[in-house]
N, C-alpha and C positions, 0 to 999 in steps of 0.2 A: 663328626670329627673334621678336623680341617688342618692345613698346614700354612705357615708363614715362609716364604721362600725370600731370602736376603742376598743382594749382589747386583752384578753388573749388568745393565741394559744397553746394548752397543750394536754397532754395524759391523759385521762379519764381511769381508772382501775375500771370497774364496776362489783360488786360482781355477780358471777352467780346464788346465791341463794337470794330468798326475805328474807331480814334480816332486823331488826328494827335498829340496830348500826352495824358499822363495826367490832366490836370485834366478831360478830357471824359468820362473813364472812369467808369461807374456800378457795374459788378459786375466781380468778378476770379475766376478759376478758378486754382486750386492744381495746380501740375506740380512734379515733382521735376526739380531742374535744376543748373545750373551748367555751363559749356561743357566743362570737363575730364570731368564725369561724364556728359555727353550723348556726346562723343566715345568714351569707355570703353564707354558701353551700346551705343552703334551697332556698335562693333568686335566685342562679344559676339553681336550678331545675326549679323553677317558671318562668324562663326567664329573670331574671335581672342580670345585670354584677356588682356587688357592688364591692366597693375599700376597702379593708382590710388593716388596719394599726395594726401592732402587732410586736412582738418581740420574737424569740426563741434563745435556745443555739446552739453553732456551734458544735453539737455532733449528733449522728445518730438519734436520736429521733426528733430533730428539723429538720433535713434534710428531714427525712421520711415525716414529716407533710408537709412541702413545696412541696414535691413530690406528695403527696395526692391531695394538693390544684390544683397542675398543671393538674393532671388526672383528676380532675373535672372542667377542664377548667376555673378557678379562676386565677385572675390577682395577681401575686405574687411580684410585683415591691416594694411595701411597707411593706414587711417582712423583718424585720432587724434580723441579726444574732448578738448575743453576744458572744464576745470572752472569757468571764470569767464564767458568770453564766450558770447552766444548763437549758434545757428544764424543764418547769414547769409540775409537776404531780399531778392528783388529785385522790384520792380513794372516790368511790362512792358506796353507797349501792343500789341494785336494789330494787325499792319500787313501791307499788301504791299510796302512799301518798308523803310527802316532804322527800328526800332521805337525810341519813346521809352522811356527807363528810369530809374529811380532806385533806387540799391543802398542797403540798409540792411545795413551790414556789420557783422559779429562775429567769429566764430571763423576764418573763412577766411584772414585774414592774420596769424594767431597760428601757422601753419604751422611745425613743429619739423623739423630733420634726424633722420632715423630711426637709430638706434644702430648698425643694421647696414648703413648707407648704402654703403659700398665693396662689399659683397657683392651688395647689391640692383643696382648698376650693371653687375655681370657679367652679369647676367640679360636685360640689354636691349640691342638694337640701334639703337633710337630713342628720344629724350625730346622730349616736347611739354610747352611751357607757354605762358602767354598774358601779357598785361600786368597782370592781377590780382594773381598772386603777387608779382611784382617792385614793386608800386605802394606798398608798406608794408613796415616792420620789423615782426616779425623774419623773415616769410617770404621778403623780399627776401635777406637773407644766407642762407637755406636754399635757395634756388635757385641762388644763384652759387657755393655749396658744391657742389652736384651739377653744375653745369656744369663745375667744375675738375675734378672726378673724371671726368666724362665725357670730357673732353679727353684725360685721360691714357690713356683706353682707346679712343680714336678712335670713340666712340658718336656718331652723328649727331643734331644739336640743332636742334630746329625749334621755331618761334616765330610765335605769332599775336600780330600788332601790334594788337591791339584798344584802343590809347590814347585814353583819354577822361579829360579834367583831372578830372572830378569824383571819381576812383578814387584820384588821388593826394595824397599830403600837400600841404599849401598851400605849405610852404616848399621842397620839390623841384621840380626840372627835369627833368620825366618824359621829355621828347621828347630832351633832351642824353643822358640816361642810357641811353634804349634805342639811340639812334645809336651810341653807344659800344659796345653789346653786339652789333652786328649783324656784326662781323668774325668771331663764332664760329659763325654760322648756317649750318647747311646748306638749310634751306628755311623761308619765310616765306609767307604766304597773306593780304596785306593786301586788303580791299575798297577802292574810291576812296574813302569816307569815313575809313578807317583812314590811307591814305597823305596825304590833305589834312591830318589832324589831326597828322601827324608832319612833313610836308615842305612844307604849303602848297599854293597851286594850280600844278599842273604838268598837261600832258599825260600820258596812260597811258604812254606809251614814256618819257618823261622819268622819271616816278616808277620805272619797272624799271630803267634806267641807273644812278639814283641809289642804289637799294638794292645794286646789284651794286657801285658803286663803294665803299659803306660796308663791304662784305665778304662779303654774303650770296652763296651760290652758286646757288641756284634761288628764283625767284620766281614765284608766281602770283597774278596781281592779278585780282580778281573784279569784273566789271563790271554786276551785277543782271542784268537781262533780256538784255544783250548778251553774256553768257557770262563769258569770262575770255582773258586774255593770259597765256600761260606761257613762262617764259624760263630757259634753263640757263646764260645768259651768252654763249652763242654765236649761239643762233636763238631766235626769238619765235613761238610759234603762236597763232594765234586760234582760240579753242575758243567754239562757240555754245551757248546754254543749250539744255538738253535738256527743259526743263519746258513740258507743253502746257498748263497753267494754273497760276495763283497763288492758293492758297487762304489761305496764312499762311506768311509769310517766316520766322517764329521758328524758330530751329535749323538753318536752310539751310547756315549757314557751318560750323557742327560736323559737320553730315552731309557736306560738301564735305571737310573734314579727314579724316573717319572714311574715306571712299571712297580717299582718296589713300594714307594709311596702308596700308590693306589691301592696296592694289595694290603700294606700295614694299615691304611685307613678303614678297610673294611674288615679289620680284624684278625688278619692272618698272620702267622707267625715269621720270623725272619726266612726260612728255607723256603716256604711257599711264595713269599713275597719276592726273593731273589729269582725264583723260577719264572715268575711273571715278568720280573725286570729284564731277564735274559731273552723272553719273547719278544717285548717291546724293542730291546736293543736289536734283535735280528730284524725285524721290520725296518728299522732305521739304516742299518749297513747295507740293507736290499735296495735302498732308494737314496737319491741324490737330494742333498739339502737337510740341513738340520732343523728348518722352518717348516717342512713339509707335514701337514697333519697327521697326527696317528689316526688310524683306523679306531672303531669302538673296542673296548675290551672284550666284547663278544666275539668280534672278529678276530682280534689277538689270540683268543683262546682255541677258535675253530682252525686258523691256519698254522699256529705253531705249536699248541700244547697238547691237541689230541693226538693220541699214539705216539707221545714223545717223552713219556716218563722214563727218562733212563739215569735218574740220580743214583749216585752211590753213596753210602755212608762210609767215613772213616773216624776212628775214633782219635783224639789228640793224644800225642805222646808225651 
């Protein structure tokens, strides 16, 4: 089994200091990033060889990103080089909560459909994408075409609903567009911030019920230090955070996704997969840098899951 990860490949400039907003930052440290790239790199660390579909500029930063992927033994066949737009850059605050960020977007939303897209879909069982590639054209149409192909082959479609208004075209209604897409989604993992941006103020349980009503089959609602609520539409399970300390929250969501995908690709259900995702996220928040390699799956289990089975079941009302 394998996975196609679609979206931005970019440079993260992360503040060296803990700051509430970027205006307070004095110095930044460069990291190779983009959520899809982080997820793909994490999966390689766990022993999975994902397919990454992305686009960078034909500049020194874009070439460095591709060389970085190659050094991590990742397939770069589907990384596109844009001749006009520069490689995208994001400024991010170092934070123990939700980071402040400023996207300076370039080539990432110029993503085109690969010539062999139909053949590509036959190689995967899961597809991952986020709000980034669907926030602007032409990458939006590219993702919609891939979803259409995936539905014909019953490939499971997974969505990171990291909606932020700053990413979207000013004339577009991003929340309305996303809600219409949810009928095709097998799995989504919103944070409380993500859910609030899409649905407004609700209780965690109401968020989950609403996402199911809109068509999502499985929902993992992350609650920060309070863990996560995991639902398959029939039952909700509360999963505590496995982190023993928080050094840097950057990349924690990507690590959670990676752990879930690793477990799903091994044949586990959504509850077991979310538990492993929580463990990989725990490693990430205990270490600085979203591009720090994950340890092996065996070490993740040994360090975070042994003697830590505290999962509680709750029935949906």
